N, C-alpha and C positions, 0 to 999 in steps of 0.2 A: 677510517675512510668512509665517506658518506655512501650509503647504498642507494643505487638508482632503482626507482620503483615506478611502474606504469599502472595506472588504474584505468580500466576500460569501462566506460559507462558513467555518465555525469548526472544521474538521478539523485534522489535523496540518499540512497544507500552508498553509491560510489563516491559522491561528494563528501559524505561523512567519513568514509574510510580514508580518503585522501587527506582530509583535515587532520585526523588523528595520527596518521603516519608522518605528516609534515611536522607536527608538534613534537614528534619523537626524533626529529633530526634527519629523516629520510629526504632524499632528493626525489620529489614526486611530480609526475606529469599526469594530469587528469584529462582523458581524451574521450570525445564523443562526436558523433556526426552533427549533433545540435549543441547549442549552448546549455550550460547547467540548468536543470529544472524545466526543460522544454518538452520532455516526453511524458511518460505516465505520471511523473511527480508533479507536473503542471496541472493535470486535469482531475485530480482526486477531490474528495469532499473537504479536504483541509482540516481534518480532525486528528489531533494527537490523542489516540484512544486509550487512555489509561485503563478503561474498563474491559478492553479487548484481550482478556486473559485466556479466552477459549477460541481456537480457530474454527472457521465455518466448516461443519461436516456436510457430506453429501446427504440429501434427504433420503430416508429409507422407508418412511411410513407410506402406505398405499394411498392415503388421501392426498398427500402432497404430490406424489408421482402422477396421480390421475389429474390433479389440478394443472400440473405443468405440461402434461402430454399434448393438449391442443395447441401449445406454443403461442399463446396470446397474452401471457402474463407480463407484468411490468418488472417484477423482481428477477425473473429468469427466463431467457429465451435461448433457443439453440438452432443450429443449422445441421441437418442430417449429415452433410459431408464432413463437417467439423467433428461430429461424434465419431464417425468412422476413422478420421485421421488421428484422433486422440483416444481411440478405443482402449488401448492398453493402460495408459495412465488413469483414465476415467474409471475403468474396472478396479484398479488398485485403490483409487480414491473411495469408491463405494465400499470396498472391503474394509478399508481402514476406518470407515465411519460408523461401525457398530458402536453402541454405547460404551462397551468395555474398552475398545481400542482408542476411541476418541478420548475417553477419560484418562487413558494412560499417557497421551501426548500433552495434555494440558499443563502439567507441572513444568515441563521443559519450555513450552511456548510461553507460559506465564513468567518464567525466569527472566525473559527479555522484556516483556511488556511492563512488569512492575517497575522497571528502571527507565521507562521511556521519557517521562517528563523531566526527570533530573538530568538525563543525558542531553535532551533537547535544550534544557536551560543553559548548560555549559556552552553550547554552540550559539544560542541566542545571545548570550552575554558577549561572547567573543565577536559576534557579527554586528552587535548593536542593533538587533532586530526586534526589540521589545514592542515597537509600534505595530508590528504585524500580527501579534499574538494576543488573544483574549483568553483569560483564565477563569471564566465563569461557567464552564461546562457546556453541555448541549442536551437537547431534548429528544427522547425516543418516544414518539407518539403512537397511540393505538386506537383502532376503531372497534376492536372486539374485546369484550371483558376477559375472556379466557386467555387471550394472548397478553393482555396487560397484566393480569394476575401472575402469569407464568414468568414474565420479565421481572416483576417485583420480587418474586421468590428467588429468581436467579441473582438479582442484584444483592439481596440479603446474603445469599450463600457466598458469592465471590467477594462481598465486602468483608465477611468474616475471615475468609481464607487468604485474600490477596490485598486487602486494604483499599478496595474500591469504595468510593463514597457515592451516595445517591440520595435523592429525595423523591418520594412518590407523590405525584400530582393528580388530583381528580380533575374533572372537566372545568370546574370553576377556577382552580389554581392554574391550570394550563391557560385558560383565557386571560388570567391576570398577567401571566408571563408574555402572552402573545395576543393582545387585544384585537388585532386585525384578522384573526382567523374567522372564516365564514362558517356559519351553521353550527351544528352540533354533532358532526360526524366523528370527531375524536372524543373518546370517553375519558381520556387521561393520558399521562405520560410518566416516564421515568426520567428524571433530571440527573444525568451523570455529572456530578459536581466537581470531580477532580480530573476531568478531561479538559484539554485545551483546544482552541480553534484558531485557524490562521486565515486571514482575509485575502491572502494571495499566496497560495502554496508555491507556485513557481518562483515568486520573489523571495520567499524564505530560502529556497535552495540556492538561489543566486547570491543571497547574503552570506550563506555558509561558504559558497565558493569564493567569495571575496575575502572571507576570513582565512580560508586556505591559502589564497594568494598572498595575503599579508604575512602568513607564516612561512613564506618562501616557496610555495608551490606554483606550478605552472598549469594553466588551462589551455588546451589546444582543441580546435575543432577540425575534424577530418573523418571521412568515411573509412572505417576499418575494413580491410579486404582479406588479409591472410595472416595467420599466426604460425610461427615456427620456433622450436626449441633450438638453442645454440649451445656451444660449449660454455659460453659466458652466462647464459640465462635465456632471454626471450627476445625475439625480433617480431615486431608488428608492422606489416605492410599496410599503408593507407593510401588513399587517393592523392594525398599531398606529399607523401614521402615515407621514410622508414624510421621507426623508433626502436631503440634497443634498451633493455633494462635487465638487471639481475633478477628481479622478481616482477611478476605481473599478477594483477587482481582482475578477475572477471566479475564485474557487477553489471551484467548486461540484461537483467530482467528476463522477459520471456524469450529472448534470443539466446540465452545461455546454453540451452541444450544443443543448439546447432554448433556453437563453437566447440563444445565438449565432444560432440559426435565426431568431429574431425580428428580428435585426439584419442578416439576409441572408447569413450564413456557413453553409456546409455542411461539417461536420467528421465524418470517419469514426470516430466514437466509439461503443463498445458496452459494456454492463455484463457483468461476470462476477460472479455471485452467490456468496456463501459463507455458511456456517452455523457456529455453535458451541454447545457445551453444557459446563457445568462439572460435575465429578464429585468425590465424596469418594473416599478410598482405603480399602481393607479392611485390617484387622488390622495397623495401624501401618505399612503399606508407604509408600514414598516414591518420587517421581520427582525426581531431582536436576537434570536438564538438560531443556531443550527437546529433544524427540525427534521427528523426522519419520520416519514409516514410508513411505519413498519409493516402494517398489514397490507398496504398497497405496494410497497417495495421501491420507493425512491426517497431522495433526500433533498431538502432545500437549505441553501446556505447563503447568508448575506455577505457576499464577497465585495471587494472594491469595485469589480467590474459590473456588479449588479447581483441580483439573486440568482445563484447557480443552482440549477436543477440537475442532479446526477441520477442516472438510471441504476438499476441493479446490474446483474451480470448477463452477458450474452456469450454462449459457448460458440466460438467461431475461430477460424484460422487467422493467422497473423496477416496474411496477404489478402484476405477477402475484402471486397469493397464495403463501405459503410451501409448499414441498413437502419433507417431512422424511425421505423414504426414503433419500436419500444420507447424511444424518447417522446414521440408524438402522443402515445398512449399515456405516459406519465404526465405530460403537460396538461392533457385534458382533465385528469383527476386533480392535479395540483391547482388548476384554475378554480375548481369548485371549493378548494380549501383556503386559497389566498388570492387577493386581487392582483394577480400578475398582469403586467402591461405587455408592451411589445418585446419581441426578441431583440437582443442587442448584438448578437454575433452573426456574421454573414453565413456561416455554416456551423453545424454542431461539431464539437470536439469529439475525438475518438481516441481511446488508448486501451492497452491490454495489460492485465495484471498477471504476474508470473506465479503460477500455482503448482505446488509439488503434491504428489499423490498422497503422501502421509501427513500433509498439512504443516510440516515443519520446514523452515528455510534450510538451505545448504550454506554453511559458514565454516570455512576451514581450508586445509591444504588439499590439493589433488593427490591421490595416493600414489600415482605412477609417474608424476612429473614434478621434479624438484623445482621450487621457486614459483609454482603456479598456485594461486590462492583463489578461493571461490566465495561469493556472497550474492545469493540470488534466491528466488522462490518464496518471497515474503507474502505472497497472495494479496489480500486486501490491505495489508498493514506495512507496506514498504515505507510510506511516509512516517508512520508512527515509530517504526523500529530502526530506521536508518542510523541515527546517532548511536544507539546502543550497539548495533552491529558494527559500526565503525570502531567503537572502542574495543570490543572484544576481539575483533579480527586483528587490529593493530597490536593488541597485547600479545596475541599468538605469534604474529610475524616478528615481533621484537623480543621474543623470549621472556615475556612477562607472564605471571599467572593470570589467566582470564578472570573477569569478575564473576562469571557463571560457569557451570559445568558445560563444556562444549561438545561432549561426546554424542549427545542426541542429534547434533547438527552436521555430523561428518558425512561426507559423500559415501563412505564405505558401508553405510547402512543399507545401500541398495546392491543388488547383484549386478555388478558392472561388466 
């Protein structure tokens, strides 16, 4: 008998899970208030980051903290009210970011990342989405010699340990890659050569959702209101009606802690907000590669809609209104680096990344509720890690041995 399964959340993570379950013969409904790929998965930088084997730690050195404190940086900004609201998770994040503790989580995190491109490739092939993907890597550019040297050393270390490939570029080599860069502000770059880039991240999620539907799945759009456990499984009340299923997957990103709180679980999850804007280019200039201005703290990406400028992180609450000063500051610096033209979007896009205090996502079963499965908290890498998460969660749900050790990702690692 086919098992009825409901996946709540149609971003990259939820869509990938739904696809892998449908391929295994499940009767699957993928439900979200928006269409697939129209929330956080739409607005990211569009990089499948094969080099991202280390999660981002909380800065602990005094120089960085003093730099951030005035709250005028491009890479990180904060709202005092948000810091108070997330004080517990942020304190845990700071504690978990000691060098020793951070190093201890890297092998588990990397066990997912090293599989990201091969798992994306399986979905790209199923979706016929090759035209959206470029496999020529991306550029990590630096203005300070010390930070460039540190990244080159890091690239060499993770290359040996995790198969990451790179090319170190001096200023002349970077200029050859990107001849329309202005001035000499950038001293060089690390070219991450086995990362992939996507010219329309939302369209890639939609293509994966279409592959899911072709495998027999159903996509429905409705606002989820209330969740309850039943004798048969789970019942989800939405603005459009009621859905029942034997098993339910929560892939609801930064909203996951709220759903779980209603069931009695306390998860140290907090959002990191990001913004983007698309731009035309002046006088026929081009940007050939995705380019991060690492020392300034923003990224430029040649998307189908124009050159996308994405900001760093803003620590803010989910409900807070948008604040565009961080994006405006990034734009001013970016215009000095590249001949950007007019803005192409009526308003900046805004989204929130779901971050867990110990820097590892939650993937697996809920300990006190049969038939409830969890997949959230991928931080900056939900777009990168969606397909591999889909595979390993589907393997667990269907009684198959997972491709990686899933014990580090269990919800039971927290005091619930």
